[in-house]
N, C-alpha and C positions, 0 to 999 in steps of 0.2 A: 549582340551589339553590332550596329552597322559601321561601315568604314568611316562615315561622317562623325560618328560619336567617339571614335577612338582617340583622335588627337586632343579634343577637349578633356577627355578622361585622363590622358597622360599629363596634362598640365596640372591636374590636381594631385598627382603622386609625387613622391620625393625621389627625384633622379632615377627614373626607371629606364630599363633597356627592354624594348619590345622586339621579340623575334616573331617573324611572320613569313609565310610562303606566298603571301599576296604581293605580287610584283608592283602593284599600284603605289606601294609605300616607298619605293625608291625614287624619290623626287627631291631635287635640290631645295625647293621651296619649303619642304617639311623639316629642314634643319632648325633646331631650337636648342638653346643653351641648357634647358632643363631636362632633356631626355635624349635617348639614342634609339634610332629605328634600324632594325636589321632585317633585310629582305633576303630570305634564303632561296636561292635559285638552284636547289639541289633536289634530288629524288627524296620523297617523303621517308623512305627507309633509312636514310643516312642523316636526317635532320639533327638528331642528338649528337652525332659525331662532329658535325660542322658547328654546332652551337659551342661545344667544348673547344674546338680548334680556335674559334674566334676569341673566346674568353681567355685563351692561353697565348694568343698572338701578342707579341711585344708592344704593338701599337694600341691594343685594346684590353690589356690584362688588368686594368684598374677602371673602376667606375668613372673616375675623373677624366681618364683618357677617352672614354666613349662618349661622354656628354657632348652635345652639339654636332653629332655626326649622323648621317644616314648612310648605311653600308649595304652593299649587295655582295652576298657570299656565293661564290661558285666553286666548283671543284678545282679550278685552276688558280683562283686567287680572289682578291677583294677589290671592289670599286668603292670609292668613298667620296661623299660630299661632306665638307666641313663648313661649319657656320662662318659666313663672311668670305668664303673662298670663291674665287672666280672660275676655278677649273676643278675638274674631277681628278682624284688621285687613284692610281692603280698600285696595288701591293701584291706581292707574291706570298705564298705560304712559306713559312720558314722551313728549312731543310734540316730539322732537328729531330727527326724520328716520328713525326705525326703520321698516322696512317688513316686511311678512309676505311 
């Protein structure tokens, strides 16, 4: 599936969250109320760890909290575009025992 086919595909799904290492998906214009895009800017060997960390983060621990966002995950924290927001938000990882 090409990059151009992914967004239309997401529109046909019921409230998906797409995780990718493709940094081209971290764009404000891709925010949509029916899905969440997560761009993982981490080494491929720790992708699973950071997927779990995001899904446990208090801001993203429910599907309803993730919808309408485009998120960039890094080892130091999260950058987030929210639907209709004028500015990007930056969040730290919680200090509650998560490890990489």
